[in-house]
N, C-alpha and C positions, 0 to 999 in steps of 0.2 A: 504493498500499498504504501503509495507516495503521498507527502504532506503538503500543505499550498503552503507558499513559504508567509512566515511570523507562524506556521502551526507548529505544538510541540508534540511529538510522537508519541510524550510523557506527563500530560499536564496535571497528573497528580502527583509529580515527584517521583521522588524514591520514596519505596515501602517504609515505614516507621520500624518496622521489624526487621528491615536486612540493619541497622545502625544499631537499633539490640544486641542481633544475633555476632556483629560487631564489637561491640564493647563485651558481650561477654566471652568472645573466642582471646578476645585481649589479654581477659585477667589471668587466659591457664595460660599469658606467653612463658611466667618465673617458670612453672609448673615443670614446663613442655622443652626448655629449656635445660634443665636439669636429668629430663627422662632421655633426649637424646646423648648427655654427655655421661650418661651411663650404661647405652645403649653402644656407643664409641668407644665402650672400654670392653664390650664382650670379645668373647673367645671365637664367639662367628666371624668368621669374616666380612662376609657379605651384608651383614647388621652394623659391622663395625664401619664398614667401607659407607653405606647407606646414612647410617644419624653423622658421621663425619663428612659429607656430604656436603646437607644440609645445614649443619654449624655453619660451615665455610660460605653455603650458599647467603645464609641469614648475614652472618657477620659481617664478611669485606664484599659479597654479592657476587655474583653467577657469573663464570667470566664470558667472554665475550663472544660473538657465535660471526665468523667470518661467512660472510654471500661469498662461491665464486659459481662463475658459470662453467660450461663445457672449456674443454680446451681447444675445441677449434672454435670457439662462439668468440664474437667478441665478448670484455668484457660487461659486467650490468653498470647503469648511468641510471644514479638519483635525481631527479630534477624537482624541484622546487619553484616555488616563484612566492614572495614576497610584497605586500602592497604597502606602502610606508603613507601612512597617515598623518596628519596634521593629530598631535597631540591637544587633548581638549581636558583644563585644568579642569579639577572637581567644584562644584555648583559651591558660592558663598568666598570659594578661597579670590585672595585678588593679590597680584603680582605688587611690586613694587612703584611700578610704572604707573598703577590704578587700571591696569583693565576690567572688565567684567568677566572673565577667565572662562568668557564663550566664544570663543576664538573671532577673526573677520567678520561675523554677522554681528549686521547692528539690534 
Protein backbone atom coordinates (compact mmCIF):
# COMPACT_ATOMS: atom_id res chain seq x y z
CA UNK A 1 0.00 0.00 0.00
CA UNK A 2 1.37 3.41 -0.95
CA UNK A 3 0.83 6.37 1.33
CA UNK A 4 -0.03 9.83 0.13
CA UNK A 5 2.52 12.61 0.73
CA UNK A 6 2.31 13.76 4.34
CA UNK A 7 0.40 10.64 5.42
CA UNK A 8 1.97 8.41 8.06
CA UNK A 9 2.23 4.67 7.63
CA UNK A 10 1.92 4.38 11.40
CA UNK A 11 -0.40 7.15 12.60
CA UNK A 12 -0.68 5.71 16.12
CA UNK A 13 3.10 5.66 16.61
CA UNK A 14 4.98 2.83 18.24
CA UNK A 15 2.94 0.63 20.54
CA UNK A 16 3.38 1.40 24.25
CA UNK A 17 4.07 -2.28 24.90
CA UNK A 18 7.26 -2.11 22.80
CA UNK A 19 8.77 0.47 25.17
CA UNK A 20 7.71 -1.59 28.19
CA UNK A 21 9.30 -4.76 26.79
CA UNK A 22 12.50 -2.86 25.98
CA UNK A 23 12.68 -1.47 29.52
CA UNK A 24 12.07 -4.94 30.98
CA UNK A 25 14.80 -6.46 28.81
CA UNK A 26 17.24 -3.73 29.84
CA UNK A 27 16.61 -4.52 33.49
CA UNK A 28 18.23 -7.94 32.90
CA UNK A 29 21.34 -6.67 31.07
CA UNK A 30 23.77 -6.98 34.00
CA UNK A 31 22.54 -10.49 34.79
CA UNK A 32 22.84 -11.48 31.12
CA UNK A 33 26.43 -10.23 30.95
CA UNK A 34 27.31 -12.26 34.08
CA UNK A 35 25.74 -15.34 32.48
CA UNK A 36 27.72 -14.80 29.28
CA UNK A 37 30.95 -14.56 31.31
CA UNK A 38 30.04 -17.82 33.05
CA UNK A 39 29.35 -19.49 29.69
CA UNK A 40 32.56 -18.07 28.22
CA UNK A 41 34.46 -20.05 30.87
CA UNK A 42 32.69 -23.28 29.91
CA UNK A 43 34.68 -26.42 29.06
CA UNK A 44 32.51 -26.78 25.95
CA UNK A 45 34.44 -24.87 23.28
CA UNK A 46 31.37 -24.10 21.17
CA UNK A 47 29.55 -22.60 24.14
CA UNK A 48 32.64 -20.65 25.21
CA UNK A 49 33.18 -19.30 21.69
CA UNK A 50 29.54 -18.22 21.26
CA UNK A 51 29.53 -16.47 24.64
CA UNK A 52 32.90 -14.82 23.92
CA UNK A 53 31.65 -13.53 20.57
CA UNK A 54 28.49 -12.16 22.17
CA UNK A 55 30.51 -10.32 24.81
CA UNK A 56 32.91 -8.90 22.23
CA UNK A 57 30.06 -7.85 19.91
CA UNK A 58 28.37 -5.94 22.72
CA UNK A 59 31.54 -4.54 24.29
CA UNK A 60 33.51 -3.57 21.19
CA UNK A 61 31.04 -3.89 18.33
CA UNK A 62 30.75 -6.36 15.51
CA UNK A 63 33.58 -6.40 12.98
CA UNK A 64 33.00 -4.41 9.80
CA UNK A 65 31.52 -6.39 6.94
CA UNK A 66 33.44 -6.05 3.70
CA UNK A 67 31.28 -6.07 0.59
CA UNK A 68 32.98 -7.19 -2.60
CA UNK A 69 31.76 -8.02 -6.06
CA UNK A 70 32.76 -10.92 -8.27
CA UNK A 71 36.36 -11.03 -9.44
CA UNK A 72 35.29 -10.47 -13.05
CA UNK A 73 32.83 -7.62 -12.37
CA UNK A 74 33.20 -3.91 -11.68
CA UNK A 75 33.63 -2.81 -8.07
CA UNK A 76 30.51 -1.97 -6.10
CA UNK A 77 29.84 1.76 -6.04
CA UNK A 78 27.70 3.51 -3.46
CA UNK A 79 26.05 6.71 -4.57
CA UNK A 80 24.18 9.18 -2.48
CA UNK A 81 22.93 12.70 -2.72
CA UNK A 82 22.95 15.35 -0.06
CA UNK A 83 20.67 18.34 -0.43
CA UNK A 84 21.94 21.48 1.26
CA UNK A 85 19.19 23.54 2.81
CA UNK A 86 19.41 26.81 4.66
CA UNK A 87 19.26 26.23 8.42
CA UNK A 88 16.38 27.83 10.28
CA UNK A 89 16.83 28.98 13.86
CA UNK A 90 14.36 27.62 16.41
CA UNK A 91 11.38 29.88 17.02
CA UNK A 92 11.96 32.46 19.72
CA UNK A 93 15.75 32.57 19.28
CA UNK A 94 17.26 35.68 17.78
CA UNK A 95 20.76 36.25 16.58
CA UNK A 96 22.89 39.17 17.70
CA UNK A 97 21.91 41.00 14.49
CA UNK A 98 18.27 40.94 15.65
CA UNK A 99 16.77 38.87 12.84
CA UNK A 100 13.50 37.03 13.33
CA UNK A 101 15.10 33.57 13.19
CA UNK A 102 12.85 32.59 10.31
CA UNK A 103 15.20 32.91 7.33
CA UNK A 104 14.81 35.48 4.58
CA UNK A 105 11.04 35.35 4.45
CA UNK A 106 9.12 38.45 5.69
